[in-house]
C-alpha positions as CSV (number, residue, x, y, z in Angstrom):
1,M,0.0,0.0,0.0
2,A,2.9,2.4,0.8
3,M,4.3,1.8,-2.7
4,I,1.0,2.2,-4.4
5,E,0.3,5.4,-2.6
6,S,3.8,6.7,-3.3
7,L,3.6,5.9,-7.0
8,V,0.3,7.6,-7.5
9,D,0.3,10.5,-5.1
10,F,4.0,11.3,-4.9
11,H,5.2,9.9,-8.2
12,S,8.1,8.1,-6.5
13,L,9.2,4.6,-5.7
14,S,10.4,5.8,-2.3
15,I,7.8,5.5,0.5
16,D,9.4,8.3,2.6
17,H,6.2,10.4,2.3
18,S,3.7,7.6,2.4
19,T,1.0,7.4,5.1
20,F,2.4,3.9,5.8
21,V,6.1,4.7,6.1
22,G,6.0,3.3,9.6
23,T,5.6,-0.2,8.3
24,L,8.1,-2.8,9.4
25,D,8.2,-4.3,5.9
26,K,10.6,-1.8,4.3
27,V,14.2,-1.5,3.4
28,S,16.6,1.5,3.6
29,I,18.8,2.3,0.6
30,D,20.9,5.4,0.3
31,G,18.9,7.2,3.0
32,H,15.4,6.4,1.5
33,F,12.8,3.8,2.4
34,Y,11.3,1.4,-0.1
35,S,8.9,-1.5,0.0
36,D,10.6,-4.8,0.6
37,K,8.1,-6.6,-1.7
38,L,8.4,-7.4,-5.4
39,A,6.9,-4.6,-7.4
40,A,4.3,-6.5,-9.5
41,P,1.3,-6.3,-7.0
42,S,2.0,-2.7,-6.3
43,L,2.2,-1.8,-10.0
44,I,-1.2,-3.4,-10.6
45,G,-2.6,-1.9,-7.5
46,A,-1.4,1.6,-8.6
47,V,-3.4,1.2,-11.9
48,V,-6.6,0.8,-9.8
49,Y,-5.7,3.5,-7.3
50,F,-4.9,6.1,-9.9
51,P,-8.5,7.0,-10.8
52,L,-9.6,6.7,-7.2
53,S,-7.0,9.2,-6.2
54,L,-8.1,11.6,-8.9
55,V,-11.6,11.7,-7.3
56,N,-10.0,12.2,-3.8
57,I,-10.6,8.6,-2.6
58,K,-7.3,8.3,-0.8
59,L,-5.5,5.6,1.1
60,G,-5.3,5.8,4.9
61,Y,-5.4,3.8,8.1
62,G,-8.5,2.2,9.5
63,W,-11.4,1.1,7.3
64,N,-10.6,2.7,4.0
65,L,-12.6,2.8,0.8
66,A,-9.6,3.0,-1.4
67,Y,-8.0,0.0,0.2
68,Y,-11.3,-1.9,-0.1
69,L,-11.7,-1.1,-3.8
70,I,-8.0,-1.9,-4.7
71,T,-8.3,-5.3,-3.0
72,L,-11.7,-6.0,-4.6
73,L,-10.6,-5.1,-8.1
74,T,-7.2,-7.0,-7.8
75,V,-7.0,-9.8,-5.3
76,K,-10.7,-10.6,-5.2
77,A,-11.2,-10.3,-8.9
78,F,-8.3,-12.6,-9.7
79,W,-9.5,-15.0,-7.0
80,L,-12.7,-15.3,-8.9
81,A,-10.8,-15.6,-12.2
82,G,-8.6,-18.2,-10.7
83,L,-11.6,-20.3,-9.7
84,I,-13.1,-20.0,-13.2
85,A,-9.8,-21.2,-14.6
86,F,-9.6,-24.1,-12.0
87,Y,-13.1,-25.2,-13.0
88,R,-12.2,-25.2,-16.6
89,T,-8.9,-27.1,-15.9
90,L,-11.0,-29.9,-14.3
91,A,-12.7,-30.3,-17.7
92,F,-9.5,-32.1,-18.8
93,T,-10.2,-34.8,-16.1
94,P,-13.0,-37.4,-16.3
95,L,-15.1,-35.5,-13.7
96,A,-18.7,-34.7,-14.5
97,D,-19.7,-31.1,-14.3
98,K,-21.4,-31.3,-10.9
99,K,-18.3,-32.8,-9.4
100,R,-16.1,-30.2,-11.0
101,I,-18.3,-27.5,-9.2
102,W,-17.8,-29.2,-5.9
103,L,-14.0,-29.4,-6.2
104,T,-13.9,-25.8,-7.3
105,L,-15.9,-24.9,-4.2
106,A,-13.5,-26.9,-2.1
107,L,-10.6,-24.7,-3.3
108,G,-12.6,-21.5,-3.5
109,V,-14.2,-21.4,0.0
110,G,-12.7,-24.6,1.7
111,S,-9.1,-23.5,1.8
112,L,-6.9,-20.6,2.8
113,Y,-7.1,-19.4,-0.8
114,F,-10.5,-18.0,0.4
115,T,-9.1,-16.5,3.6
116,W,-6.3,-14.6,1.9
117,S,-8.6,-13.2,-0.8
118,A,-9.9,-10.8,1.9
119,T,-6.7,-8.7,2.1
120,F,-4.2,-7.3,-0.4
121,N,-1.3,-9.7,-0.5
122,N,1.0,-11.2,-3.1
123,H,0.3,-14.8,-2.1
124,C,-3.3,-14.9,-3.1
125,L,-2.5,-13.0,-6.3
126,A,0.2,-15.6,-7.1
127,A,-2.3,-18.5,-6.3
128,S,-4.8,-17.0,-8.8
129,W,-2.2,-16.6,-11.5
130,V,-0.8,-20.1,-10.9
131,A,-4.4,-21.5,-11.3
132,I,-4.8,-19.5,-14.6
133,G,-1.4,-20.5,-15.9
134,F,-2.1,-24.1,-15.2
135,Y,-5.3,-24.0,-17.2
136,F,-3.5,-22.6,-20.2
137,L,-0.8,-25.2,-19.7
138,L,-3.3,-28.1,-20.0
139,K,-5.1,-26.3,-22.8
140,S,-1.8,-26.1,-24.8
141,K,-1.5,-29.9,-24.5
142,H,-5.1,-30.6,-25.6
143,S,-5.5,-27.8,-28.2
144,V,-4.2,-26.9,-31.7
145,H,-3.6,-23.4,-30.5
146,I,-0.3,-24.2,-28.9
147,W,1.5,-20.8,-29.2
148,S,-1.3,-18.7,-27.8
149,S,-1.9,-21.1,-24.9
150,L,1.9,-21.3,-24.1
151,F,2.1,-17.5,-24.2
152,L,-0.8,-17.1,-21.7
153,S,0.6,-19.9,-19.5
154,G,4.0,-18.2,-19.4
155,L,2.3,-14.8,-18.8
156,F,0.4,-15.9,-15.7
157,F,3.2,-18.1,-14.3
158,G,5.5,-15.2,-14.8
159,L,3.2,-12.9,-13.0
160,A,3.0,-15.3,-10.1
161,G,6.8,-15.5,-9.9
162,S,7.3,-11.7,-10.2
163,S,4.8,-11.3,-7.4
164,D,6.0,-14.0,-5.0
165,L,9.7,-14.8,-5.8
166,P,9.9,-18.5,-4.6
167,I,6.9,-19.2,-6.9
168,M,9.2,-18.7,-9.8
169,A,10.0,-22.4,-9.2
170,V,6.6,-23.1,-10.6
171,Y,7.5,-21.3,-13.8
172,V,10.8,-23.2,-14.1
173,A,9.3,-26.6,-13.3
174,F,6.7,-26.2,-16.1
175,L,9.4,-24.8,-18.5
176,L,11.1,-28.2,-18.0
177,Y,7.7,-29.8,-18.6
178,F,7.4,-28.1,-21.9
179,V,11.0,-29.0,-22.9
180,A,10.3,-32.7,-22.2
181,D,7.2,-32.7,-24.4
182,G,8.2,-33.0,-28.1
183,R,5.0,-31.5,-29.4
184,L,5.1,-28.4,-27.1
185,R,8.8,-27.9,-27.3
186,A,8.5,-26.1,-30.6
187,G,6.5,-23.3,-28.9
188,I,8.9,-22.7,-26.0
189,V,9.7,-19.2,-27.2
190,S,6.1,-18.3,-26.8
191,Y,6.3,-19.4,-23.1
192,L,9.5,-17.4,-22.5
193,L,8.3,-14.2,-24.3
194,P,6.0,-13.0,-21.6
195,L,9.0,-12.6,-19.2
196,L,9.5,-9.2,-21.0
197,L,6.1,-8.2,-19.6
198,T,6.2,-9.8,-16.2
199,V,9.7,-10.2,-14.8
200,L,11.6,-7.4,-16.7
201,P,9.5,-4.5,-15.2
202,V,10.1,-5.8,-11.7
203,L,13.9,-6.1,-12.4
204,L,13.9,-2.6,-13.7
205,V,12.2,-1.3,-10.6
206,N,14.7,-3.1,-8.5
207,Y,17.6,-1.7,-10.5
208,Y,16.3,1.8,-10.2
209,I,16.0,1.4,-6.4
210,S,19.2,-0.4,-5.6
211,G,21.4,-0.4,-8.7
212,S,21.1,-4.1,-8.9
213,I,18.5,-6.6,-10.3
214,I,18.8,-8.7,-7.2
215,P,15.5,-8.3,-5.3
216,V,16.0,-6.1,-2.2
217,Q,14.2,-8.7,0.0
218,L,17.3,-10.9,-0.5
219,V,19.8,-8.4,0.8
220,S,19.7,-8.5,4.6
221,S,21.8,-5.3,5.1
222,Y,18.9,-3.3,3.7
223,F,16.7,-4.3,6.6
224,L,19.3,-3.3,9.3
225,Y,18.9,0.4,9.3
226,P,19.0,2.6,12.5
227,G,15.8,2.1,14.4
228,S,14.9,-1.1,12.6
229,L,13.2,-3.8,14.6
230,W,14.6,-6.5,12.4
231,K,17.6,-8.6,13.5
232,S,19.7,-10.5,11.0
233,G,18.6,-13.9,12.4
234,D,15.0,-13.0,11.8
235,L,15.2,-12.7,8.1
236,T,14.2,-15.5,5.8
237,G,17.2,-16.9,3.8
238,V,19.9,-15.7,6.2
239,G,20.2,-18.6,8.6
240,M,19.6,-22.3,8.3
241,N,17.4,-24.2,10.8
242,Q,18.9,-27.2,12.4
243,G,18.4,-29.9,15.0
244,A,15.5,-29.8,17.4
245,F,14.4,-26.3,16.3
246,L,14.1,-27.5,12.7
247,G,11.9,-30.5,13.7
248,N,9.7,-28.3,15.9
249,Y,9.4,-25.6,13.3
250,V,8.5,-28.1,10.5
251,F,5.9,-29.7,12.7
252,N,4.3,-26.4,13.7
253,C,4.3,-25.1,10.1
254,L,2.6,-28.2,8.8
255,L,0.6,-29.9,11.6
256,G,1.0,-27.9,14.8
257,S,0.0,-24.4,15.9
258,R,0.3,-22.9,12.4
259,G,-0.2,-26.2,10.6
260,F,-0.9,-25.5,7.0
261,I,-2.3,-29.0,6.4
262,L,-4.5,-28.6,9.5
263,Y,-5.9,-25.3,8.2
264,N,-6.5,-26.9,4.8
265,P,-7.9,-30.4,5.8
266,M,-8.6,-31.2,2.2
267,L,-4.8,-31.6,1.8
268,F,-5.0,-34.9,3.8
269,V,-6.7,-36.2,0.6
270,A,-5.0,-34.0,-2.1
271,I,-1.3,-34.6,-1.2
272,P,-1.5,-38.5,-1.1
273,L,-3.4,-38.4,-4.5
274,L,-0.7,-36.0,-5.9
275,L,2.0,-38.6,-5.0
276,R,-0.1,-41.4,-6.4
277,E,-0.4,-39.5,-9.7
278,L,3.4,-39.8,-10.1
279,S,2.8,-43.4,-11.3
280,P,3.6,-43.8,-15.0
281,K,0.2,-45.3,-15.5
282,R,-1.7,-42.2,-14.3
283,Q,-3.2,-39.6,-16.7
284,F,-1.4,-36.6,-15.3
285,V,1.9,-38.1,-14.4
286,W,4.0,-35.4,-16.1
287,E,1.9,-32.6,-14.5
288,A,2.3,-34.3,-11.1
289,R,6.1,-34.6,-11.6
290,A,6.3,-30.9,-12.5
291,V,4.1,-29.9,-9.5
292,C,6.3,-31.9,-7.1
293,L,9.4,-30.5,-8.7
294,A,8.1,-27.0,-7.9
295,T,6.7,-27.9,-4.5
296,A,9.9,-29.4,-3.1
297,P,12.2,-26.3,-3.3
298,I,9.5,-23.9,-2.2
299,V,8.4,-25.8,0.9
300,S,11.9,-26.8,1.8
301,Y,13.2,-23.2,1.4
302,Y,10.7,-21.8,3.9
303,L,11.0,-24.7,6.4
304,I,14.8,-24.6,6.4
305,F,15.5,-20.9,6.0
306,S,12.6,-19.1,7.8
307,N,11.9,-19.1,11.5
308,N,9.0,-16.7,12.2
309,Y,6.0,-18.5,10.6
310,G,5.4,-15.5,8.4
311,G,4.7,-13.2,11.3
312,W,1.2,-12.6,12.5
313,S,-0.7,-14.5,9.9
314,Y,-3.5,-17.1,9.7
315,S,-1.4,-20.3,9.2
316,I,1.5,-20.2,6.7
317,R,0.6,-17.8,3.9
318,W,3.7,-18.7,1.9
319,F,2.2,-22.0,0.7
320,V,-1.1,-20.5,-0.5
321,P,0.0,-20.2,-4.1
322,L,0.5,-23.9,-4.4
323,L,-3.1,-24.8,-3.3
324,P,-4.7,-24.7,-6.8
325,L,-2.0,-27.2,-8.1
326,W,-2.5,-29.5,-5.1
327,F,-6.3,-29.4,-5.2
328,F,-6.3,-30.4,-8.9
329,F,-5.1,-33.9,-8.0
330,M,-8.1,-34.6,-5.9
331,Y,-10.1,-35.3,-9.0
332,P,-9.8,-39.2,-8.7
333,F,-11.4,-39.0,-5.2
334,L,-14.5,-37.5,-6.7
335,E,-14.4,-39.5,-9.8
336,N,-15.8,-42.7,-8.2
337,L,-17.7,-41.5,-5.2
338,N,-19.3,-44.0,-2.9
339,V,-21.2,-43.3,0.4
340,A,-18.0,-43.4,2.5
341,R,-16.1,-41.0,0.2
342,K,-19.0,-38.7,-0.2
343,A,-19.4,-38.5,3.6
344,L,-15.6,-37.9,4.0
345,F,-15.6,-35.2,1.4
346,L,-18.6,-33.3,2.8
347,T,-17.1,-33.6,6.3
348,L,-13.7,-32.2,5.2
349,F,-15.4,-29.5,3.1
350,S,-17.5,-28.4,6.1
351,V,-14.6,-28.2,8.5
352,S,-12.3,-26.6,5.9
353,T,-14.9,-23.9,5.0
354,A,-15.5,-23.1,8.7
355,I,-11.7,-22.7,9.2
356,A,-11.3,-20.5,6.1
357,M,-14.3,-18.3,7.1
358,I,-12.9,-17.9,10.6
359,G,-9.7,-16.7,9.0
360,L,-11.7,-13.9,7.2
361,A,-12.1,-12.2,10.5
362,N,-8.4,-11.3,10.3
363,P,-5.9,-13.0,8.0
364,W,-3.3,-11.2,10.0
365,S,-4.2,-12.9,13.3
366,D,-3.5,-11.1,16.5
367,M,-1.0,-13.6,18.0
368,R,-1.2,-11.8,21.4
369,L,-4.5,-13.6,21.9
370,S,-3.2,-17.1,21.2
371,H,-0.4,-19.0,19.6
372,Y,-3.1,-20.7,17.5
373,P,-4.4,-18.3,14.8
374,V,-7.8,-20.0,14.6
375,V,-8.2,-19.5,18.4
376,A,-7.0,-15.9,18.1
377,N,-9.5,-15.2,15.4
378,I,-12.4,-16.8,17.3
379,K,-11.6,-14.6,20.3
380,T,-11.6,-11.6,17.9
381,I,-15.0,-12.6,16.5
382,L,-16.4,-13.0,20.0
383,F,-15.1,-9.6,21.0
384,Y,-16.8,-7.9,18.1
385,I,-20.0,-9.9,18.7
386,G,-19.9,-8.7,22.3
387,A,-19.2,-5.1,21.3
388,L,-22.1,-5.2,18.7
389,R,-24.5,-6.6,21.4
390,G,-23.5,-3.7,23.7
391,L,-24.3,-1.2,21.0
392,I,-27.7,-2.7,20.2
393,F,-28.8,-3.4,23.8
């Protein structure tokens, strides 16, 4: 938001004069503050904010119309587009239309993809773009329009990577997927070409800010300015987790207090089915291999090189961009539904939707209330219910 406001209202990449300059998520370079995030989400947000600012709808703290509209017309709009793409992707599976709708709903409202669509963040945007890119990837394999589908797949995978740097592993994994496919290999230039529209602008912004194309979030010294609350050991990518801390951290990230799998119960079905799809006899074996190839470095990177669970957040927001890919491989579970499977699916769907909706109360959970984000959010909801009752009665 600081970068969006600065670009539109102050015509600068520096956030020195922004309302939000007090944010912790900033770097200091040559005496000026800048956002520590990749530029793609802010550049897109600035396009939405520009006409709002012209009619004096300005960004600010508290409930804010400009923030609401920016989020609605970017994150939420792409969330919807991502679900449409996911639904169309399932058309390449044997699933009937009704079952495709149910699986799309499972992703759309029964996962943290729903929770994080309520706030402006790069992870949900990346998830949407991954979903859209994956649709065009499969379309390129099943269509005569190879070049256009490859271009659009590269465009959206590139947007995801230029919004959320580790998700560039998805782009690279599917680049190798195309190289391995003799039919698609001829159109590989079409897949690479959109990098000029996605990655290049982000690199140019970074070069303007720091004199280097290396993303500022990877340079720890930029965070260690006078008055900074950051310590070198707190920064992702600086230190490596080891021993008992590593084991405890992995457990809490996946199954414990912040457990991403616990907060997305459908993954108890999706992940085993993804691994089963690696069998050479399965329909989407090459897609499953590419997804695993992308998943391994992304998840490993955060588990080994981070130590703060992503700060105050509802579970682990870093893994949200992978949800559309993982959920796709649930298709065999719905393909042959019996009474037991249907009961299990509806149970997981109900629990998952409840968890995701509790997260809507505050995706940035107040961890002072509890070490468990879902508990912290329930306490927040009860507080507001109590306050509302006090106002009414």
